[in-house]
N, C-alpha and C positions, 0 to 999 in steps of 0.2 A: 786778583780780578783780571778778569779776560774780556775784553771787548772788542767787537765786530762792527764795523759800518759798512764794510766793503760788499755787500749784499742785504741781505736781511739782516736787521737790529739784533744784535745778541750782545748780551752781559750778562756775566756769571760772577760768582765768589763762591770757593769751594764747590762749585758743581751745581748749585743753585740759583735758576735765574733771577735776576733783579728787573728785568724787564716789565713795566707796567702795560697792564691790557690797555688802559684809555689813551686816547689820541696823544692830548696835551701832554700828560706828564713822559708820553715817548719820545715827544719832540724836543722836551727840557733834557731829558736823558741824552738825546743824541748829539744835540748841542754841546753839552757837557764834554760828552765824549770826544767829541771833535776836538775839544780846546781844551782836553785833560792837563791838569796840571797848570792852567791858566787862570785868571779871575774871568769870569762873565760876568760884567755889568748886570745889575737889575735891569736898566732900562732896555738892553740889548736883547734879554730874555723875553720882555713883554714884547718888543718889537717884534721877534720871532713867532711868538704864538697869537698876537692879534694884530701885528700890522699896524694901519692907521687907525684901525675900529677898535680903539681899547677901552672896556669897561670902565666904570668908575671902580670897582672892585679889583680892579687887575692885581695891585699889589698883594692884596689879601688871600687872593685867588692863587698866584705865584707860590705863595709862602705855604698856602694848603698843596699844592704839588710838590713842592721841595720835600714838606712832612710826609708826605706819601712815597717821595722815592727814598727817604732816609728809612722808611719804615721797612721797606722792602730791602735793605741794604744790610739793616740790623739782623733781619731774620736770617738772612743769608750768612750771616756772618757768624751768627749762634753766641752762646753764653760765654763761650769759652775764649773769644776773642781778645785779642791783649788792646784792641783799640776797637771804638765805636762809630757808628754811623755819623755823628757828626764829625769825626777826624776824616773821612773818607770824602764825604760831600759836605765841605767846611765851608761857612758863613766867614765871609771876610768884608772888609769895608766897601759897601757898595756893590757886592756882589758875592757869588757863589763859585766854588772852586772844586772839580771834581780831582782827587788826589790820586793817582795809581803808580805802578811802579813803569820804569823805562821798558818800552816794549810791548806793555799791556793792550793796547790800542791799534789796532791792524791798520788804522791808516799812517799811526805814525812809523810804523815799521816798513810799511810800504815807502814812504818819504825817506827814511835811512836808507835803504836799498839801492832807490833810484839814486840817491845822490851818491852813493858806491860806485854804481855801476859807471855812472858820468865822468866821474875821476878816473876809471880804471880804462875807459875810451881815450880820456884825453890823453892818459899816459901812454895810449898806444896796443894796450890790451885788449883785443876785442874777443878774445877767447872768454878772458875771465869776464869782462863787461856783458857778453851775452848771456853768459850763464848767471848770473846776477838779474839782470834783466828780467830772465825766466823766474828767478825767485820772487822779484818784486810781484809781476803779473798773476804769479800763481797764487798769493793772498786773494785776489779778486774772487768771491762766490758767485757773483751775478750784479746787476746794476744797482751802484751805492744806495744807500738807505731807501730801499725798494718799498719797505713795508711801513715807511713814519710819513706825516704829514709835511710837507716842506714849506716852514714860512720865507720872508726874504733871505735870512743868512743861510740859511741848510740849502736854499736855492742855488745861491752864490757859489756855497762850497761844493756842491752836486755839479755844477759847470766844471769848477775847477779841476775836480777829480776825473771826469769823463775826457775831459780833454786830454789831461794827464796822463790817464792810461792808454790814448789813441798814441799820443806823443810819445811815450815809452815804447810800446809796442814796434811803432816806426824806427824808432831808435834801436832797438834791439834786433831789427829787422837788416839794418844798415851793415850792424856788426857783422850778423851772417854770410851777408853779401861780400865783406870785404875778406870774409873768410872762405870762400869760394864755394858757398853752401847754396848754389843757385836752383840747381835741380832741387833741392828737399825744400825750396820756399814755396815751388812754383804752385801748389794744391792751396797754401794758407793763403796767398798773393792773389790767386784767383778769388777764393772766398770773400777776402777781404775786400777788393775792388769792387766785389757785388753788393756787398751792405754797405759800402761808401763809395757811392757812385759819382762823387764831385770832388774826391780826396785827391789832390795832385802827386803828393808825394808816395802814398800808395801806387798810383797810378804807373808813376818813374819805375818805382823799385819792381812792379811786377813786368815794366817794359823790358829791364835790364836784364832780369833773371830769364824771361824767355829768350831773350837776344841770345846770353851766354849759353843757354841750353839748345841753342840748333833751331830755334822758332821764332824766327826774324819776321815772317809773315802774321803771326799771333800777336807780336809786340806791337805790332801796326794796328792792330784791329781793336787792341786795348786803347791805344792813343785816340782813335775813331769813334769809340764808344764814349770815351770821357769828353772829347771834343762835342758829339751831339748833345750829352746829357748836359752840359754848360751851357750851350746855345737856347736849348729847351727851357731847362729851368730858369737861366738867370739872363741869358739873352747875351753872354760871353764867350770868346774865344779863350783855350787854353792860354797859360802862360807864358812871358817869351822863353823862358828856360825850359817848359815843356816841350816847344816849338823845336827849337833848337834841339833837345835831345830827339824829338820826333825825327830832325832831318839827319841825324847821325844815325839812328837805327837804318834810315832808307840809305845811307852811304854805305852802310858796313864799316863806319870808322873804327880803325883799329883800336881807338882808347875805349870804347865800350868793352872791350876784354881786359882792361888794365884792374887789377886787384891790389897788389902787395904795392904797399907804400900810399894809396890812396885815400886820403884822408875826407875828401868832398862829399857832401851830402850826393846820393843818387840825382837828385833834382837840379841839383847846382853842377853837375858834371861838366857842362857845355856851355855854364854863364860866362858871360866878358867879363 
């Protein structure tokens, strides 16, 4: 079985899709997939589908949805399969479990790659870390769960995933900056700061990449754009760390050019 949630929901066995067309069964499949190989309690599934507005028939209706999913799985497995739908979507005490092989769900593979990349970065191997971070980000096919109705639990998972995706992107750029790839990063960082106009970490990275590429005035413009955005949207000033970085760019601080051996985040380069 192969399941993908980092983009439109996709789940198939032997090349045959098991994704139902109806919204609530899709929602159940998505939640079971995110927590594949873990028991998802019945109350959790019902909360995801109905929230606080649970009908009296909730348990019976949930069982009907599970039956629909098992029928799709059974059809995809075919008569020659050594195991049946009830083994793939198993009933456990108090809940249900979707049993899959390791790496079958894209979000689990994504999390594994991110953990590997972080370990490589902690060891100081930025080359390997950047490559593995790229592999992790390449798994995404668009916004996660984009075609699935979201209840409270999937909503939380979506927020976690989107925050993780942006954090991993920032970490990959940190590795590339430490490897001296500032000029190759300029187009990407210019686009990212436009898409995330209040994200201080990306703006700090863009400022440093521009400065190291001999574009000091553009680095200062990036800071001013962020400062105006924060003031207009939130009534705030840039953080002390970013203000210190701005002063370093103004002064042409030679520490801005230090690459080798520098392990601090770009935003923290001049933090006390």
